[in-house]
N, C-alpha and C positions, 0 to 999 in steps of 0.2 A: 773845131766843128764847123763845117760849111753849111750855108743856107742857100735856099733858092734865090735866084737873082731878083725875083719879084717880092721877096720878103723884106721890104724896106721898113723903116720906123713907121708905125701906124699913124693913120690920120682918121678923123671922124668918119670918113667915107668907108673905112675898113670895118665898120660895125658888122657883126655876124648877121647874116640874113637867112640862116637855116641850111639844111642839107641840100646838096645838088638835086636838081630836078631829075627824076627818072623817066625812062621811056615808057614803062608800063607799071601798073600797080605792083608793089612788092609781093613776093611770095608766089607769083604765077609760075607755072611749070612750062618749060620749053626745052627742046633739044638744042645742042650747040652752046658755045660759051655765052655767059651772061656778062653784060657790060659793067664797067666800074661804077657808073652813076646808079645803075639799077641795084647793084649789090649794096652800095653805101646807103641808098635810100631804104632798102629793105632792112638793113641793120639798124638804122635809126628809128624809122617809123614802126618797125615790127616789134620793137622792144617791149612796148606797153602791152601789145596784144599777146606777147609770148610769156608774160609774167606767170600766168597760170601753168603754162607748159614747163617753165623752169621749176615752179613749185612741185609739180608732179614728178619731174626728174629727180629732184632732191629727196622727196619722200620715198619714191621707189628705190633710190639708192640706199636710203637709210634702212628700209626693210631688207634689201638685198644684203646689206652688211650683217644684219642679225642672222639671216639664214646661212650666209657664207661662214660665219663664225661657228655655227652649229655643225656645218658640214666638215669644217677643218678641225674641230675640237677632237674628234675621234674618227679618223679615217677608216679604221677597221670596222666601225659600226655600220658602214654602208656597203660592205662587200657581201653580196648575196651568196649564200652557199656555205657559210661557216657552220661547223658542227657543234651541237650541244656537248658540253663536257661531261654530262652524265645522262644515261638513258637506261639504267638498270632497275628502276623502281617499277612496281606494278600497281596500278590503281584499280579500285573497285568501283566501276561505273563512273569514273571521273570524280569520285568523292574523296573521303578522308583516308581511305585504306592505302597503306604503303607496302604491304607484304602479304602473301597468301599463306594458307595453312600447310602447304606442302603436299597435300593429297588431292587426287582427282575429284572434281565436283560430282555430287550425287544428285540425280534428278528423280523427282517423284512424279511418275505418270507423264513425264516430258513437259510439264507445265510449270513446275516450281523448282527452285534450287534453295535448299536450306542453308542458312549461314551457320558455320561451325562455331564452337565456343571460342576459338581463337579469334575468328573474325568479329564476333560480338564484342569480345573484350577490347579488340583494337579500336572499335568504333565508340565504345561507351566509357572505358575506364578513364581516359584523358579528355573526354568530351568537354568543349567549352560551349555553354548554352548561349544561343543567340538571343537578341532582344525579342520579347514576346513569346518566349518558349513556353512559359506556363499557360498562356492563353491557348496556344496551339494544342497543348496536351489536354486541356479541358475540352476543347472541341472534339478531339479524337475519341476521348472516353465517352462523350455524350452521343456522338453521331456514328461512331465506328468507322467512318470513312472521312479522310481529310485530303484535300488537294493542297499540297505544299509546293509552292513555286519559288524559284530564285535563279540567279545567274548560274551558268555552268561553272563548276569549281568552287562554288560558294559554301560547300559542305551540306547541301540539301539532302544527299543520300545518308550521310552520317546522322543528320538531324532526324531523318525519317526512322532510322534504326533505333535511335534513342527514344523517340516518341512511342514506337511500337513496344519496345521492351518495357518502358514504364507503364504504358497503358495496360499491358497484359498482366504485369505484376500487381498493379493497383487494382485491376479487375478480378484478381484471384484466379487466373487461369491455372488449370491443373498442370503440375510439372514446371511451373514458371513460364510457360509459353515458349514457342520456338518461332523465330523469325525466318521467313522465306522471301526469296526474291521471285516475284511473279514474272515469268519470262515473256509472256504475251499480254501486255497491259490491256489491250483492246478486248481481250477475252471476257472481261467483266461486263461488257455491254451485250454479250450474247444472251439470248433467252435461256432461262433456266440455269445460269451460271451459279455455282456455289463454291466456297473455298474447299480445296482438295483435302486439307488437314484441319481438323477442328482445334479450337483453343490456340490459334496461331496468329501471328502477325504477318502481314504481306506488304512488301515494298515493291511498287511497280514504277520503274523508271521509264518515263515517256520521252522518247527521243526528241531533242531540240529541233525546232524548225516546223514549218507548216505541215510537212508530210507526217511527222510523228504525232502531231496533235490532231490530225484530221480524224473526224469521227467522234471526238470527245465532246463536241457541241451537243451530242445526244445524251450525255450523262444525266442532265436534269430529268429527262423523260424516263430514264432507267433507274434513277436514284432510289426510289422506294423499294424496288425489287432487290437491288444490290445490297442496300443496308439491311433489309430483312434477312437476306441469306447470311450476311456477316453476323447479325445478332443470333440467328438460330444456331450457328456453329461456334459461337463464342469467340469470334475473330475481329480483327481490326485491319483496315487497309489504308495505306498512305500512297497516294499517287503523286509522284514528284516529276517536275518538268520546268520548263522555262516560260518565257512570256507568251509563247503561242498556246501553251496549255491553259494559262490564266485567261487568255482571251476566249479560247474555245468554250470553257465552262461558264462563261458569263453570258451565254445566250439566253433564250427564253427559259424562264424558270431557274436561272442561275442563282437566284437569291436563296434557293433551298440547299445549295451545295456548300458544305463547310470548307472554306478556303483560308489559307494563311500565306501571306507573302513573306518569305524569309528575308530578314535583314542580315546581310553578310557579317560575320564576326570579324573582329580585328585579327588579321593574320599573325601579327606579332604576339597576340595573346595565345593563339593556337600553338605557335612555335615554342613559346616559353612553357606552356603546359606540357608539351611533348618532351621538352628537355628536362625540366625541373619537377615534373609531376605536380601533385597537389601541395607539395611542401615547398621549401625554399623561403628563406627570410628575405627581408628587404635588401641586405647586402648581396645575396646571391643573385637576386633579380637585377640589381643595379650593375653587377659585374657582367652578367650575361648580356644586358642591353648595351653596355659599352663595347663588348666584344662584337656584337651584331652590327653596331654602328660602324666600328672600325673596319670590319670585313665587308662592308657594303651590303649587308643583308637587309638592313632597315630600308635603304634606298631601293633595293630590288623589290621588296614587298610593297612599297608605296606605288611602284610602277606596275607591278603584277600582283594585285591584292587578293587573288584567289586563294582560298584556304589550302588547296591541294599543294600549292607551292611552299607554303609554310611547313606542311607535313614532309615534303621532300627534303627541304633544307634541314629540318630537325633530324631526319634519318642520316643525313650527311654528317651532322655534328655527332650523333650517337656512334657512328661508325668511324669517327676520327678522320674523316676526309677533309680536304681543304675547303672550308666553307666560303672563303673569299673567292676561290675559283668557281665554286658552284653558283654563288650569287652573280658573278660576272657573266657566267654562261646564261643564267636566267634573264639577265638584262640585255643580252645580245639582240639588238634590233632586227638583224637579218633573220635570226632563228624565229623570233616572235612573228615576223611578217610571213615567213614561209609556212609556219604552222597555221597561222590564221587563214591564209589563202587556201591551204589544203582542206580546211573545214568549211569555209564559206565561199561559195561560188555563185550564189544567186545575185542577179544584177542589183537588187535593192541594197544589200549589205555592201557590196563592192563599190557601188556608186557613192554611198555616204563616206566610206573610208577614203576614197580618192578625193572627194570634195573637202573632207577634213584635212587631208594631206596638203592640198593646194591652198586652202583658206584657213589654215590653223590660226587660232586666236581671234577669228572673226565671230560675230554673233551667230547664235544657233539658227535663227531664221535665214540668214544669208547663206550659211552652209547648207541647210536643208533645201532651200530653193535651188541652189546649184546642183545638189545631188539628185533632185527630182528631174532636172533637165538632162543630166547625164544618164540617169536610169531610162528616160524616154528614148534616148539614142541607142540604148542597148537592148531594148525590147520591142516587140511588135506593137504597132499603133493600137491604141485602146479607144473605144467609143466614148468614154467618159473619163474625167480626171481620176487617177487611181487613188485608192484609199491607202495612202502611205503614211505611216506614223513612225518616223525614225526614232524619236525620243523614247517611245515605249520599248524599243528593242535595243537601246544602247547597252543595257546591263547584260543582255544575252549575247549579242553579236559583236558589240564594240566595247568590250571591257577595257581595252587599251585607251579609250577616250573618256574624258571626264568633262562635265559642264561646270565651269567656274563662274560665279556671278561677278559682274563688273561693278563699278562704283554706283550704278543705277539699279543694280540687282538683276540685270539682264544676263542670261547665260551666254558664255563664250566657249567655243569648242576648242579643247586642247588635248593633245596626246599626253599620256602620263610620262612617256620618255620623249625628250625633245628631239631625238634622232629619228623617231618612228615615221614621221610624216615623209621625210625624204626617202626612207627605205621603202615605204609603201609605193611611192611614185616609181622608184627604180624597178621594183619587182613587177609592177603592172606594165611598165613600158617594155621591159625585156621579156616578160613571161606570158602576158596575155596578148598573143599575137593578133587575135581577131578583134581586139578592142583598141588597137593602136590608132586606127583611123578615126573612130568616133572620139577618142580622147583628144586628138589634135584639134578636131573641129570644135569640141566643147571648150578647150582652152582658148581657142581663137575667139569664141563668142564671149567668154569672160573678159576679154580685153576691151570689149565695148560696153562693159557694165557701167552703170551710173556712179558707182562707188569707187573712188580712186584707190582705196585700200584693196578692193577686190582686184582691180586691174593690176596693181603692183604685185600682189601675191601670185596672180596667174603668170605674170612675166617671170617671177622668181622660180616658179615651178617649171616653166619652160627651160630655165637655165639648168636645172637639175637634169632634165632630159638631154640637153646639149652636152653636159659633162659625161653622161652615160655612153653616148655614141656620137661623137662630134661630127664625123663625116656624114652620117645619115641625117642627123638633125639639121645641119647646115643646108643640105640639098633638099630636105623634105619641107622645112617650114621657115627656118631662120632667115635665109636670103630673101624669100618672098616678103617676110615682114619688114626686113631692113630696107627694102626697095619700095615699100608701099607708099601710096600718096597720103595716107593718114599719119600725121605726126605721132599720135599716141601709139600706133602700131610700130613705128620705127623706134620709139622710146622703149617699147616692150622688148624688141630685139636687142637693143643696147643693154637693158637690164639683164636679159637672159645671158648674153655673152659675158657680162661682168661677173655674174654668179659662176658660170662655167669656168671662166679664166682665173677665178680665185683659187682653184685647185691646182696644185703644182703639176699634176700629171696631164692637165689639159691647157695650161696657160700658154705654152709656146704655140700650139695650134691656133688658139684664139688670136694671139698677136699677129701671126702670119696672115690670118684671114683679114684682120683690120688693115694691115699694110696693103694687101691686095685690093681691097675696096677703095682705100684712100688714093691709090695710084691709078684708078680706073679712068675711063674715058669721060667725055663731056656731055653725053646724052642725059636726059632728065633722070632716067633710072639709075645710071652710074653715078650721077651727082648725089642722088639720095643715098646711095650706098656709102659714098664718101662721107656724107654728113652723119650717117649712123655710126661710121667708124670713129669720127671725131667725138661724137656724143659718148660713145662707149669708152674711149680713151680718157675722157674727163671724169669718169665715174669711179667705181670701186677699183678697177684695174689701175687707174692712174695714181691712186693713193699708194699702192704697193710698188709700182714701177714708174715713177714720174718721168724719168728720162725716156723710157720707151713711149710713154704717152705723148710727150711733146714731139717725138719723132713721127708718130702717126698724124698729129696735127699739122706738122710741116708737109708731110706727103699730101694731105688733103688740101692744103692751102697753096702750095707751089705747083700750080697747074696752068702755066703759060698765061693765056689771056682769058681763062675761065675764072670768073669772079663768083660763080654761083655757090661755091662752098664756104665763102667768107662768113655768112651768118652762123652756119653750123660750127665752124672752127672757133668763132668768137664765143659762142655759148659753151663749147667744150672747154675753152680756157677759163670761163667763169666757174664752171663746175669743178675744174681742177683746183682753182683757188679755194673753193669751198671744201675741198678734200685736204686742205692744209699744205698745198704744194706751190706756194707763191714763188719761192726761190727758183726752182727749175723753170717755171713758166716765164718769169721775168727775164731770166738769162736767155731763154729762147727768143723772146721778142727783141732783146738787145742784139742778139746774133743775126736774126733775120733782117733787121732794119739797119745794120751796120753801114751799108753803102750810102745811106742818107741821100738818095737821089729820088727820081720820079719812077723808078722801076716798080712794077706791080707788087712784088713781094714786100718792098718797104712800106708801101701804102697799106697793103693788107695787114701787115704785122702791127703797124701803128693804129690802124682802125680797130683791130681786135683788142689792143691795149686800152684804147679810149673806151671801148664798150665795157671791158672789165672794170675800168675805173669808175664807170657810171652806175654799175649795178649794185644796189644795196644788199647787204648780207641778210639771209634768213636763217634762223636757228633750226638745225636739224640734227638728228642723232648722227654722230660721227663728224660733224663740222669742227673747224678749229676752235679751241677753247677760248681764244682771245678775240673772237669776232664779236662786234657790237651790232645787234639787230637793227636794221634800218640804215646802216652806214656801210659804204663800200669797204671791202676788206683792205684794199690798197691804201685807204686813208687811215683806218683804225690800226693798220699794221705798221704805220710809221712810229718810230724811226728805224725799225728793223730792216726795211728794204728801201731806205731813203735814197741811197746812191742810185740803184737801178731805176726806181720810180722817177727820180729827178731827171735822169738822162732821157728816159722815154717821154716825159712831159716836154722836155726841151726839143726833142726831135719832132714831136707832133706839132708843137707851136711854131716851129720853123718851116713847116711845109705849108705853103700858101693854100693848097687845095684842102688842107685839113684844119686850118686855123679856126674856121667857124665852129666846127664840131668840138675841137679842143677847148675853145673859149667857153662854150656853153657848159661843157662838163666841168671846167675849172670853177666857173661861177657857182655851180651847184655844190661843189666841195666847200666853197667859201660861205655861201648864204644858207644852204640847206643842211649839209651834213656836219659841218664843223661844230655846231652847237649840240647836235645829237651825240657826237662822239665823246662828250664829257670833258672834264678839266684837262687841259694840256693839248687838246686836239688842234686848236687854232694855233698855238705856239709851234707845234710840230709842223703844221702846214706852212707857217712863216719861215721856219728853217729850210723847208723844202724849196720854197720860192726864192729864198736868198741864194741857195745853191744854184738854182736855174739862172738867176740873174747874173751870177758871177761868171757864167760861161761866155766865151768870146762871141762876138756878133751883136745882134740887136735885142738880146733877151731882156736886158735890164730896161731899156726904153719901152719895149713892148709891154712888159708887166706893169711898169709904173703908169703908163698911159691907161691901160684897162682898169687897173685898180682905182685910179682917180675917177674914171668915167663911172664905174659901178658905185663908188662912194657917193657921187653926186647925182645919181640917176633920179630924175624928177618923180617917176612913178614908183620906183623901188630903191630908195637909197640904202646902201649897205654899210652898216657900222663895222662889220668884220673887214670889208674891203678897205675902209678908211684906216683901220688899225694896221693892216698889212702894208698899206701904202706908206704910212709913217715909218714903219720898220724898214722898208726898202730904201726910202729916200734918206733916212737918218743914219743907216748903218752900212749901206753898200756904197762903195766908192766906184 
């Protein structure tokens, strides 16, 4: 191995004096090539300032890992447009009913529709009483009118039918009472209304949403007249609806209205009752539960807990159909999302769904705040802050979302199916054409959020959009972010591309884009694009394809006299180390510095190596398992990479222009990190230095001289250096 002519055996005057002086403060933007001294100064002095940036990159990469794993776990789950495997069942008002009587409905005066005996039996014979059912029945018998509210699909209609049937029978109605469906619920508020048929029960289904509930805030004012009419005719009335109905009747005088909030029943209990009836011993129930678990039915009903789904699956079992296929169809995220967007088009509901999709697993207040801001972008300006209460409407409009308490008891927002968030984003991006522009603007603002986790999740969401339509996203927002002057914005672009490139069908397009950016010109904008390419290659993409990653790093580094990309490439190398890819990176540094001369590529490569050797490891999800927090990976990884690391140390120490930096880094290994690395670390470092000292040239003399100097430093004597000095002088010939 050759050395520079000036690299003679050291003397006291060779003591390191710091990095070369730069011409301008590091980090300043300019067009045209950046000088060597400026780049080296930026690399050294900017390291401490960029620690927070590195931490953000690692955390964003960890979150991206989790999202990418979900995306890749079931690729079919993200294909919008898949068809449900069953659609032949008929529902009664969205409730428990799963089949009609087979005859045309009969209307009485155009205002009511009587339930047939078959329909009554279907609702009542296998009914599972929800919590508080007895209390609701008592209220209905006493007041004759009950407002029964609950989420859509919770079984509120079936509960209403059962309440009416029992109230009429217990009340001694002649003929046992007949249940009718009141076709126009708002008719009860009209002056002079009275039940069309005496001694009957009336079920009035109020349509979900503000429109359906509009007008029922007047119910307390009309309550006395309505109840009097019901009593006079020996009738009972159950008004059923969702959260909007509950809010409407709580107006002035609402305390006079008998209300009951329905607690949804366990859908598995509904299914078991439908299959086994009121009988069945413990063994039959256990066998059925095992069958449901194996067929994915239990998982399906956890994600889709509406009682109507349990009824549908019970019908499939009774008919001998493939229950596993039915459960899989029920869990299909794309079908769930398409159905939901068909039902919910108001900005308030869609804004919360999109905020949850982007910020899933964040705290409720964080998601709600983001949803309010997105809603504002989708609606006309309002003179005062809107009265928006997302939490109150979750059970009605967002049944696919649950609030789970964290360790401190604070609610965190999660979809019941882990794939749903990504599918919601895909559907909104591809289907809501008028909302695409505000969605991009909203995501961009989230990237300036004070919470790192919010910024990282927003970047991951952007990656989902890049995967959906690579060409459009790259030209619409990704390139602008990647070339931005804000480092966090460039990191967001890198995270987004890492997520998009983790999918096999978009990986090649992402790699080609990165190579194009890395090979770009030397203007400030093109240099920032090259830096973003290096940052991206060192992240999630680099773990899966390390050889391609180092190729991008080389493209970004080997740019003639332009040194401006060195800091970005050096950081990209550190991130690649943290992805567990030390071998390919070290091989690349060895190849790029092979000429061992003063050419720019050699100095750049060795500078990047020294930077990586100086950066302590931080624990993150997805980092290498053998990393020691607070210790550079290249030290804690010895002796696995001793040969390559030793050769690179030798080359760096032999370059006179790099000796100061290399010696400072080596002393940190000896005095700072060796003790942190645990037992055996100093011995491994001694083996490494012995390998370096045995190389031809002045390596032995240089190391012995510096170890002795550090061992006897007046201000900071080093016991570790003294030990290593004794080892070299006693064992090396």
